[in-house]
C-alpha positions in Angstrom: 21.3 50.1 255.4 17.8 50.2 256.8 17.3 50.6 260.5 16.3 47.2 262.0 16.3 48.2 265.7 16.7 51.3 267.9 19.9 51.8 269.8 18.2 54.6 271.7 15.6 52.2 273.0 18.1 49.6 274.1 20.1 52.2 276.1 16.8 53.5 277.6 15.9 50.0 278.8 19.4 49.1 279.9 20.3 52.2 281.8 17.1 54.1 282.6 14.5 51.4 283.2 16.6 48.5 284.5 19.7 50.4 285.7 22.2 47.7 284.7 25.0 49.7 286.2 23.8 48.8 289.7 24.9 45.2 289.0 28.5 46.3 289.0 28.3 46.7 292.8 28.3 42.9 293.1 31.6 41.1 293.2 30.7 38.9 290.3 30.2 41.9 287.9 32.6 44.4 289.5 35.0 44.4 286.5 32.3 45.9 284.3 31.0 49.4 283.9 28.9 51.4 281.5 31.8 51.6 279.0 32.3 47.8 278.9 28.5 47.3 278.5 28.5 49.7 275.6 31.4 48.0 274.0 29.6 44.7 274.1 26.6 46.2 272.4 28.8 47.9 269.8 30.6 44.6 269.1 27.2 42.9 268.5 26.1 45.7 266.2 29.4 45.6 264.2 29.0 41.8 263.7 25.3 42.3 262.9 25.9 45.1 260.4 28.9 43.7 258.7 28.2 40.0 258.6 24.6 39.1 259.5 22.3 41.7 258.0 23.9 41.6 254.5 23.3 37.8 254.1 19.8 37.6 255.7 18.0 37.4 252.4 20.7 35.2 250.7 20.5 32.6 253.5 16.7 32.3 252.8 17.1 32.1 249.0 20.0 29.7 249.0 18.5 27.1 251.3 20.8 24.4 252.7 20.3 20.9 251.2 21.5 17.4 252.2 23.9 16.0 249.6 25.7 12.7 250.2 25.3 13.1 254.0 26.7 16.6 254.0 24.9 20.0 254.5 26.5 23.1 253.0 25.2 26.3 254.7 26.0 29.9 253.7 29.7 30.6 254.2 28.8 33.7 256.1 28.0 31.4 259.0 31.7 30.4 259.3 32.6 34.1 259.4 30.0 34.8 262.0 31.1 31.9 264.2 34.7 33.0 264.0 33.9 36.6 264.8 31.7 35.7 267.8 34.4 33.4 269.1 37.2 35.9 268.7 35.1 38.6 270.4 34.4 36.2 273.3 30.7 36.6 272.7 29.6 33.0 272.7 30.5 32.4 276.4 30.3 36.1 277.5 28.0 35.3 280.5 30.2 32.4 281.8 32.6 32.8 284.7 36.2 33.6 284.1 37.2 30.1 285.2 35.7 28.5 282.2 36.7 31.2 279.6 33.8 33.5 280.0 33.5 37.2 280.6 31.1 37.3 283.5 28.9 39.7 281.5 25.4 40.3 283.1 22.6 38.5 281.2 20.8 41.9 281.3 23.5 43.2 279.0 24.1 40.1 276.9 20.4 39.7 276.2 20.5 43.0 274.3 23.5 41.9 272.3 21.7 38.7 271.4 18.7 40.8 270.4 20.8 42.9 268.0 22.1 39.7 266.3 18.6 38.2 266.0 17.2 41.5 264.7 19.8 41.4 261.9 19.5 37.7 261.1 17.4 35.5 263.3 18.4 32.3 261.6 22.1 32.9 261.9 21.9 33.9 265.6 20.6 30.4 266.4 24.0 28.8 265.7 25.8 30.6 268.6 22.8 30.4 270.9 22.7 26.7 270.6 26.5 26.4 271.2 26.3 28.7 274.2 23.4 26.7 275.8 25.1 23.3 275.2 28.4 24.4 276.6 26.7 25.7 279.7 25.3 22.3 280.3 28.7 20.7 280.1 30.1 23.4 282.4 27.4 22.9 285.0 27.1 19.1 285.0 30.0 17.5 283.1 33.3 16.3 284.5 36.5 18.1 284.2 37.7 16.1 281.2 34.5 16.9 279.3 34.9 20.6 280.2 38.5 20.7 279.0 37.8 18.8 275.8 34.6 20.5 274.5 34.0 23.9 276.1 36.9 25.9 274.7 36.3 24.7 271.1 32.6 25.5 271.4 33.2 29.0 272.8 35.7 29.7 270.1 33.1 29.0 267.4 35.2 26.1 266.0 32.7 23.5 267.2 28.9 23.7 267.1 26.6 22.7 269.9 23.1 21.4 269.7 20.3 20.1 271.9 19.0 16.7 270.6 15.7 15.9 272.4 12.9 15.2 269.9 12.3 11.8 268.3 9.7 10.8 265.7 7.4 9.2 268.3 8.3 11.7 271.1 7.8 15.3 270.2 7.0 17.3 273.3 6.3 14.1 275.3 9.9 13.5 276.4 8.9 10.7 278.7 8.5 8.7 275.5 12.1 9.1 274.4 13.4 5.7 273.2 17.0 6.3 272.1 19.0 3.7 273.9 22.4 3.8 275.7 24.3 0.5 276.3 27.0 0.8 279.0 30.5 0.2 277.7 32.3 1.2 280.9 34.2 4.3 282.0 31.3 6.6 281.3 31.0 5.5 277.6 27.8 4.2 276.1 26.7 2.8 272.8 24.0 5.1 271.5 21.2 3.9 269.1 18.1 5.7 267.9 16.9 8.7 266.0 16.5 12.4 266.6 14.5 14.9 264.5 14.2 18.6 264.1 17.8 19.1 265.3 18.7 22.7 264.5 22.2 23.1 263.2 22.5 19.3 263.6 24.8 19.1 260.5 26.6 21.7 258.6 30.0 22.4 257.0 31.0 25.6 258.8 32.1 23.9 262.0 34.9 21.3 262.5 32.8 19.2 264.8 29.2 19.2 266.1 28.6 18.4 269.7 25.1 17.0 270.4 23.7 17.2 274.0 21.4 14.2 273.7 18.7 12.5 275.8 18.7 8.7 275.8 17.6 5.9 278.1 20.2 3.6 279.6 19.4 -0.1 279.3 17.3 -1.1 282.3 16.5 2.4 283.3 13.1 3.2 284.9 10.2 4.1 282.6 9.1 7.6 282.0 11.1 10.8 282.6 12.9 9.2 285.6 14.8 7.0 283.3 16.3 9.6 280.9 20.0 10.4 280.9 22.1 13.1 279.2 25.0 12.3 276.9 27.6 14.2 274.9 27.4 12.7 271.4 30.0 14.3 269.0 29.8 14.0 265.3 33.5 13.1 265.5 35.0 11.5 268.6 38.7 12.2 269.4 40.9 9.1 269.4 44.7 9.4 269.6 44.4 13.1 268.9 42.5 12.7 265.7 38.9 12.9 264.5 37.0 9.6 264.0 33.5 9.4 262.6 31.1 8.6 265.5 28.1 7.0 263.8 26.0 10.2 263.7 24.5 10.2 260.2 22.3 12.9 258.6 19.3 10.9 257.5 17.3 13.9 256.2 16.8 17.6 256.2 13.5 19.4 256.8 12.7 22.0 254.2 11.0 24.6 256.3 8.6 27.5 255.8 11.0 29.9 257.4 14.4 30.2 259.1 15.8 28.3 256.1 19.3 29.4 256.8 19.5 27.0 259.9 19.2 23.4 258.8 16.8 21.2 260.8 18.1 17.7 260.7 16.9 14.1 261.1 19.8 12.3 262.6 20.4 8.5 262.7 22.5 7.3 265.6 24.5 4.0 265.8 22.9 2.1 262.9 26.3 0.3 262.6 26.8 0.1 266.4 29.5 2.8 266.1 28.0 5.7 268.0 29.6 6.5 271.3 28.0 8.8 273.9 29.6 10.1 277.1 27.4 10.4 280.2 27.0 13.9 281.6 26.5 13.9 285.3 24.5 11.2 287.0 22.4 8.5 285.3 18.7 9.2 285.0 19.0 12.9 285.7 19.1 14.0 282.1 15.7 15.7 281.8 16.5 17.7 285.0 19.8 18.8 283.5 18.3 19.6 280.1 15.6 21.8 281.5 18.4 24.3 282.2 19.1 24.6 278.5 15.4 24.4 277.6 14.5 27.3 279.9 17.4 29.3 278.6 16.3 28.5 275.0 12.7 29.5 275.8 13.9 32.9 276.8 16.0 32.9 273.6 13.0 32.2 271.5 11.1 35.0 273.2 14.0 37.3 272.5 14.2 36.2 268.8 10.4 36.8 268.5 10.8 40.4 269.9 13.8 40.9 267.5 11.9 39.8 264.4 8.9 41.9 265.4 11.2 44.9 265.9 12.8 44.5 262.5 9.4 44.3 260.8 8.3 47.4 262.7 11.2 49.5 261.5 10.7 48.4 257.9 7.0 49.2 258.2 7.7 52.6 259.9 10.1 53.6 257.1 7.7 52.6 254.4 4.8 54.4 256.1 6.8 57.6 256.2 7.8 57.3 252.5 4.7 55.9 250.8 2.1 58.4 249.5 -1.4 57.0 249.2 -4.8 58.7 249.3 -5.7 61.9 251.2 -6.5 62.8 254.8 -10.1 62.0 255.6 -10.8 65.5 256.7 -9.4 67.1 253.5 -12.3 69.0 251.9 -10.9 68.9 248.3 -10.0 65.3 247.7 -9.4 65.8 244.0 -6.8 68.6 244.0 -5.1 67.9 247.4 -1.7 66.1 247.0 -1.6 62.5 248.3 -0.4 62.2 251.9 2.0 59.7 253.4 0.2 56.7 254.7 1.5 57.3 258.2 -1.1 60.1 258.4 -4.0 57.7 258.1 -5.3 56.8 261.6 -5.5 53.1 260.9 -1.9 52.9 259.7 -0.9 54.7 262.9 -2.9 52.1 264.9 -1.0 49.3 263.2 2.3 50.9 263.8 1.5 51.6 267.5 0.5 47.9 267.9 3.8 46.8 266.5 5.8 49.1 268.6 3.8 48.1 271.7 4.4 44.4 271.1 8.0 44.7 270.1 9.2 47.1 272.8 6.9 45.7 275.5 8.2 42.1 274.8 11.8 43.2 274.9 11.2 45.0 278.3 9.7 41.8 279.7 12.7 39.8 278.5 15.0 42.3 280.1 13.1 41.9 283.4 13.7 38.1 283.2 17.4 38.8 282.5 17.6 41.0 285.5 16.1 38.3 287.7 18.6 35.9 286.3 21.5 38.2 287.3 20.1 38.9 290.7 19.7 35.2 291.4 23.3 34.7 290.3 24.7 37.1 292.9 22.2 36.6 295.7 21.9 33.9 298.4 19.3 32.4 300.6 15.7 33.8 300.5 16.7 36.6 298.0 18.1 34.1 295.6 15.0 31.9 295.9 12.8 34.8 295.3 14.5 35.9 292.1 14.6 32.3 290.8 10.9 31.9 291.5 10.1 35.1 289.6 12.3 34.0 286.7 10.6 30.6 286.6 7.1 32.1 286.7 7.8 34.6 283.9 9.7 32.3 281.6 6.7 30.7 279.9 5.1 34.1 279.5 8.3 35.6 278.1 8.4 32.9 275.5 4.7 32.9 274.6 3.6 36.5 274.5 6.4 37.7 272.2 5.9 34.8 269.8 2.1 34.8 269.7 1.7 38.6 269.6 4.9 38.9 267.5 3.2 37.0 264.7 0.3 39.4 264.9 2.7 42.3 264.8 4.6 41.2 261.7 1.2 40.5 260.1 0.3 44.1 260.7 3.6 45.2 259.3 2.7 43.3 256.1 -0.6 45.1 256.1 1.1 48.5 256.2 3.0 47.5 253.0 -0.2 46.3 251.4 0.5 44.0 248.4 4.2 44.8 248.4 4.5 43.2 251.8 3.4 39.9 250.4 6.1 40.0 247.7 9.9 39.5 247.9 10.6 43.1 247.0 10.6 43.7 250.8 11.7 41.5 253.7 8.4 41.4 255.5 7.2 38.1 253.8 10.4 36.4 255.0 10.1 37.9 258.5 6.5 36.6 258.7 7.7 33.1 257.7 10.6 33.2 260.1 8.6 34.2 263.2 5.9 31.6 262.6 8.0 28.8 264.1 8.6 30.6 267.4 5.3 29.5 268.9 6.4 25.9 268.3 10.1 26.1 269.3 11.0 24.8 272.8 7.5 23.7 273.6 4.3 25.0 271.9 2.2 27.8 273.3 -0.2 25.1 274.7 2.6 23.5 276.6 3.9 26.8 277.9 0.3 27.7 279.0 -0.1 24.4 280.9 3.3 25.0 282.5 2.3 28.5 283.6 -1.1 27.6 285.0 -0.5 24.0 286.0 2.9 24.4 287.6 4.3 27.9 287.9 1.2 29.7 289.3 0.6 27.0 291.9 4.3 26.2 292.9 5.0 26.7 296.6 1.4 27.5 297.2 1.4 30.6 295.0 4.6 32.1 296.4 6.0 33.1 293.0 2.7 34.8 292.0 2.7 36.7 295.3 6.3 37.8 294.6 5.3 39.0 291.2 2.3 41.0 292.6 4.7 42.7 294.9 7.0 43.7 292.1 4.1 45.1 290.1 2.8 46.9 293.1 6.1 48.8 293.3 5.6 50.1 289.8 2.0 51.0 290.7 3.1 53.1 293.7 5.6 55.0 291.5 3.0 55.6 288.8 0.5 57.1 291.3 3.0 59.9 292.0 2.4 61.3 288.6 -1.1 62.7 288.0 -1.3 61.7 284.3 -0.3 58.1 285.1 -2.7 57.5 288.1 -5.6 56.1 286.1 -3.3 53.6 284.3 -2.0 52.4 287.7 -5.6 52.0 288.8 -6.5 50.1 285.7 -3.6 47.7 286.1 -4.6 47.2 289.8 -8.0 46.2 288.7 -6.5 43.7 286.2 -4.6 42.1 289.0 -7.8 41.6 290.8 -9.5 40.2 287.7 -6.7 37.7 287.3 -7.0 36.7 291.0 -10.7 36.2 290.5 -10.0 33.8 287.6 -7.5 31.8 289.7 -10.0 31.5 292.5 -12.4 29.9 290.0 -9.9 27.6 288.4 -7.6 26.3 291.2 -10.4 24.4 293.0 -10.6 22.1 289.9 -7.0 21.2 290.4 -7.5 20.5 294.1 -10.4 18.2 293.1 -8.1 16.4 290.6 -10.1 17.6 287.6 -7.0 18.7 285.7 -8.6 18.6 282.3 -11.2 21.2 283.4 -8.5 23.1 285.3 -6.2 23.4 282.2 -8.9 23.4 279.4 -8.4 27.1 278.7 -4.8 27.5 279.9 -4.0 29.2 276.7 -6.6 31.9 277.5 -5.1 32.4 280.9 -1.7 32.7 279.3 -2.9 35.4 277.0 -4.5 37.2 280.0 -1.3 37.0 282.0 0.8 38.1 279.1 -1.3 41.2 278.6 -1.1 42.1 282.3 2.7 41.7 282.6 3.4 43.6 279.4 1.0 46.3 280.6 3.2 46.4 283.7 6.3 46.8 281.6 4.8 49.6 279.6 3.7 51.4 282.8 7.2 50.9 284.1 8.7 52.5 281.0 6.1 55.4 281.2 7.1 56.2 284.8 10.8 56.6 283.7 9.8 58.6 280.7 7.5 60.9 282.7 10.2 61.5 285.3 12.7 62.5 282.6 10.3 64.9 281.0 9.6 66.6 284.3 13.1 66.8 285.7 15.5 67.1 282.8 16.4 69.7 280.3 16.0 67.7 277.1 16.8 67.9 273.4 13.9 67.9 271.1 14.7 64.4 270.0 14.7 63.1 273.6 11.4 64.8 274.3 9.9 63.0 271.3 11.4 59.7 272.4 10.0 59.9 276.0 6.6 61.1 274.7 6.5 58.1 272.4 6.9 55.8 275.4 4.0 57.4 277.2 1.7 57.5 274.2 2.5 53.8 273.3 1.7 52.9 276.9 -1.6 54.7 276.5 -2.3 52.8 273.3 -1.6 49.4 275.0 -3.9 50.2 277.9 -6.6 51.5 275.6 -6.5 48.9 272.8 -4.8 45.7 274.1 -5.3 45.4 277.8 -9.1 45.5 277.6 -8.9 42.1 275.9 -8.6 40.6 279.3 -12.3 41.3 280.0 -13.4 38.9 277.4 -10.7 36.4 278.4 -11.9 36.6 282.0 -15.5 36.1 280.9 -14.6 32.9 279.1 -12.4 31.7 281.9 -15.1 32.2 284.5 -17.8 30.6 282.5 -18.8 27.0 283.2 -19.7 26.3 279.6 -16.7 24.2 278.5 -18.5 21.3 276.9 -17.1 22.2 273.5 -13.5 21.3 274.5 -13.7 19.2 277.6 -16.7 17.0 277.1 -16.8 16.9 273.3 -16.4 13.4 271.8 -13.9 13.0 268.9 -16.7 11.9 266.6 -18.4 15.3 267.1 -15.6 17.0 265.4 -16.3 16.2 261.7 
């Protein structure tokens, strides 16, 4: 079996960079230790190796189809759901009281990464169930928790999030699915939902939709949206009864074909019952919990796909002979060299490594903030929650946008073979393309970052992030060979501050179109800066180990690779911020702000 991720890198991030063992000093995580953390990762690897990775190509080639209202997916999904349920992995991060294992998100995120690296389409099934069950746990009543959560965590029932409608994609204020009160928390649901991942399939006994709808007479806009549990089958007198959720169509996608995306018809025969979750008109507020969790999940999936592609490209580059070294004097008689010896191939591989491992480190940072917010109180809790909120749109967008570029470079390493089905790169490229669209497009994430997160609480979150980065800069300056990189990153923070000083006055004037016109460029700039921070953070740990430990040759090579990849990122990727800042500071925005539609012909 080909390598599709590095266990060594996961352990480096978990124990050396983010020191996950420190979490066990808190009461919430006290039952865990390094041994239990390792067992969780090993369990994920066993499921990935034995169930998921072997069917990755088959799930793509045998695409699910809708026949007589039913969708048959690969039978391996049933085995996967059962294995995850039996191992307690679906609700691993939940509290003991609801059947979870109180596993830190910092640890569980790496388990999810392994599953996604093996088979990104399959990993979505359990990710959706986990997020949907968490909503019921946090906002549902006790009856709902008792009925739905155990079956969802066991893998017997599938969970989904049902938001999007034909006329309301990202604009959830335009949701029109209706809910007519029937009394006792029951509502008659009517409407349509589209692009519902895992919204219908034959490997779960029941499918539980967490659905947004508007109660009759509710206020217009987002203030009138409520959250409902809408099961495929409702339970009456201890038996399943069809609940008026009909599969009206299946979308045949470019990638991630193993996960059906459904068009659902609700209540056409006035027979679809929904059960209100929490208070009326609070649905979007509740759903944002699952959406933010899902955004981090998409970022993690992107990093995982990019990682899988990198290891395939690395193996190919070490095996494929092609051409000669450019400095070889006798080109005719010298044997062909492996393509990894060509500088441009090494550049492409370093780019992939920098994106994949830098993205994963950023997502680990987010998981750490999640865990610290979980166990903290007062100002500390607020600080970590702010940091998580600020980084979430970046942690979704950078891995997906740059992940596409990374997989594209992996395909380039393979040459023509990468474009063919002989190797998995073409599938990985198709699979990762959707990640910039899932859970809010990159444009939406960019507007969220600049328009909301940067400005929230008068910039308190951004100031907290600057303090976090400053700690890394101080550590880096204690090593002579890292000083200049710390200085470079310090200058980049100043450059970003200069851009914000230019843009924020437009928001204060109410000129939001001008303020957010180039939000996507600011997002790219912010992504490059925070990933550079993550690389410097890794380099500091690597340098310390090289100087203070007696290391095996393989460990020396590992730590050196971290420092050299950091140097690559600072030399080749971080300088892109200079052009981005030039554009963001320029007043010439007529082409996108003032342009008339008729000019674009």
